[in-house]
N, C-alpha and C positions, 0 to 999 in steps of 0.2 A: 672399627673403621680406621683407615689410614688415609691421610691427605698427602698426595705427591704433587709438587709444584715445579713447573718448568718455566722460568722467566727468560724469554727470548727477546730479540731486538724489536720484534713487531707485536708479539702476543705474550701474555701471561696465561699459562694453562694450569688450572687447578684440577687435579683428578681426585675424586672422592671414591675410594674403594670401599664399598659397603657390601659385606658378604661376598657374593660372586659378581656383583654389578660394579660398573665404572660409570660415574657421572662426571662429565667434564664441563667446567666453566671456563670461558675465554674472556679475558679483559685486555683491551689494547694497552701496550706498553707505554705509549705516549698519548697524552701528557702524563707526567707523574702526578698521582693523586695523593691527598692527605691520608694518613693511616686510617682515620675514622671513616673515610669514604670507601677504602678497600674493605674495611670491616662490614660496612653496610651492604656492599655488593655481595659479599660472601654470605651474610645472614639471609639476604633476600633469595639467593640461589638455593641455599639449603632448605628454606621454607618452601620454595617452588617445587623442589624435588622430594619433599617430605623426608629429608634427612634429619633425624632428631637425635642421632648418636653423637657422643663426644669422641674425638679421635684418640686412639691409643698412641699415635705418633704422627709426626709431620716431617717430611723430608723435602728439601728444597735444592734445586739446581738453578744457577743463575749465570747469565753472561752480561747482565746489566746491574751492577752492584747497587746503584742508587735505588733501584726498585726493591732490591732485597731488604734494605733497611726499613723502608716504609711498610712493606708487606709483613715482615717479621714482627714489627710492633703491633700490626693489626691482628695477626694470628695469636700472639701471646695475650693480647687483651681479650680476645674472644674465647680462647680455649685453655689458657694458663698452661700451655705446653710449649717448651722450648724447641723450635724447629732444628732439625739436623741439617746443617749446611754441607753440601757435598763439595769435596775438593780432591786433589790428586793423592792425598795422603790416606784416604779412607780405604778400608778393606772392601773390595767389590767382587773378588773372584777373577778379576782380569789383571794381568801383569802389564805394566806400562813399559814396553821396550822402545822408548824414545828418549833422546838426550835431554829434553826439557819438558818433563811431564806437567810442570806447573803451567805451561802454556796451553795445554789441552782444554778445550771447552768441556765443561761437565755434562752438557747435553750430549755431546758425541760419546763420552764415556758411558752414559746411561744407555744410549742406543746400542752400543756394542755389547754391554752386559745383557740386554734383553735378547738381541739377535743370537748371541752365542749360547745363551740358555735354551733358546728354541732349537738350534741346529746341532750344537756341540761339535762343530767342525769349523774350518776356515770360512769366514763370512765377510761380505762387503755390505755396509749400510750406506745408503744414499739418502740424505736428508735435504729435501727441497724446501728450504725456508728462505729467510732473508739472504743468506748465502746458500749455495748448493755445496754440501760437504760429502766427501766419500771417506769412510772410516773402515779400516781393515783389521780383523782379528785373525791370528794364525792358528796353527795346530795345537800350540801349548797354552791356549786361552790367554794369548798375549796380544795387546794392542800394538800394531806394527807401524801405524802412520796412515797416510791417506792423501787427499787432495781437496783443494778449496777453489770453487768457482763463484763468480757473481751469481746471485739468485735471479730468478725470472723477473721479479718486480724491480730489482735494482737495474737490470739491463733495459727493461721497458722504460723506466724513468730516465736513464742515461741517454737513450736514443732521442727522447723528446727534448731533453735539456741541452744536449750537445749538438743538435742540428737545427737548422732553420725551418725545415719543411716536414719533419716527422712528428707525429703526436703519439701519446700513449694509446695502446690498444687494449681491448678486452681480451683477456687470456681465456679463450674458450677451449673446449675439448675437441674441436674440429679444426684442423690446420693442414690442408693439403700442402705437399712439398712445393708445388708450383703455385706461388702466389700470383693472383691476377690483378691485384691492386696493392697499394702501399700497405694497408692494414693487414691483408692476408700474407703479404711478403714478410712483414715483421713477425706475425704469428709463426710462420714457417721457420724463420730463423731462430726465434726464441725457443719454441717447443721442440721441434725436430732437431734443431741444432744442439740444444741442451741434452736431449736424450742420446744423440750420437756421441757427444763429447764424453758423457759419463761412461757409455759402453766402451769407447776407445780407451779411456784411462784404465778401466777395470781390466780390459784385455792385456794392456801393457803391464799392469801390476802382476797379473798371473804369469806372463812371460818372464818377468824379472825375478819372481819369487818361486816359480814352479808350483804354486798353489792352484787348486781348483776351488773357486769361491761361490758359495751360495750368495744370493743377492736379495736384500730386503730394502724396500722403499718406504719412506715416511715423509712427514712434513706437509705443510699447507698446500703445496703444489704437486705432491706426490701422485695424487689421483689423476691429475691432468697428464703429467709426463708419462705415467704408466702406460697409457694407450700407444705411445710412440716407441716404447722399448721393445726391441727384438729379443733381448736376453731374457731367459726365464727368471721370474722374480716373484716375490710375495710383497703385497702392499699392506702395511700395518700403520694406520693413521696416528695412533697415540703410542708409538713405540717408546718414546722417551719416558713417558709416565710409567709404562710397564717396567722399564729398566730401573727406575727409581724405586718402585715397589719391591723388586727383587733385591736391590742393594740394601734396602731397609731390612728385609727378611734375613739377609746374610750377615747382619750385624755390622753395618757400615760405621758404627761408632768406633770400632777398633782400628788401630793403625795397621797399614800393610807391613 
């Protein structure tokens, strides 16, 4: 068994790869819990899913360092295994062709590793999470850069906080472009607007680079936005965890 962990701004996702199955536990990133509480939640989940194997390894990607420390203590206490912490220096099979690789979120790196392993050609990954990120890999298995937009939840909250008459809306999977009231107008702007912005950015990147990009969607809001994308794409909800699994298999302990 391998445990792959993606610590994001909103959710901590733990992927338990058991034989050919993937069991995913999600824990809110906020508030920060004590290590013993994380350990108890993990034990309960494993018991619920009848996971009785000890992990051969643990790999962890994090954009919230304070959560990494508490979760690492919990994992070491439970399994006596030192988690492998992903950073830009690890061997992943993807070359980082950007001037400041240390600034790249390791979740974006894991996404590109998984998507490029799937297609083995130039690919764009759109992760609809707390932020909406676009990540691009080129012909030479190289990370080239991308784009970052505010995520749907952030924009929803910003409209409510920054205006006197608008409230947060439920982000449903039905949003006609022509909103007939305030709530449906906000949904149109958030969902169709985000889908359109992403497609426009990818089209501009293709024009600038001469690449033809396969497109993969992931993240918590990927399934909703997917319905408004005209561009042909593939939706893979737990792409980041799959990328971490591949990175571990490639021997990410080694330096690039």
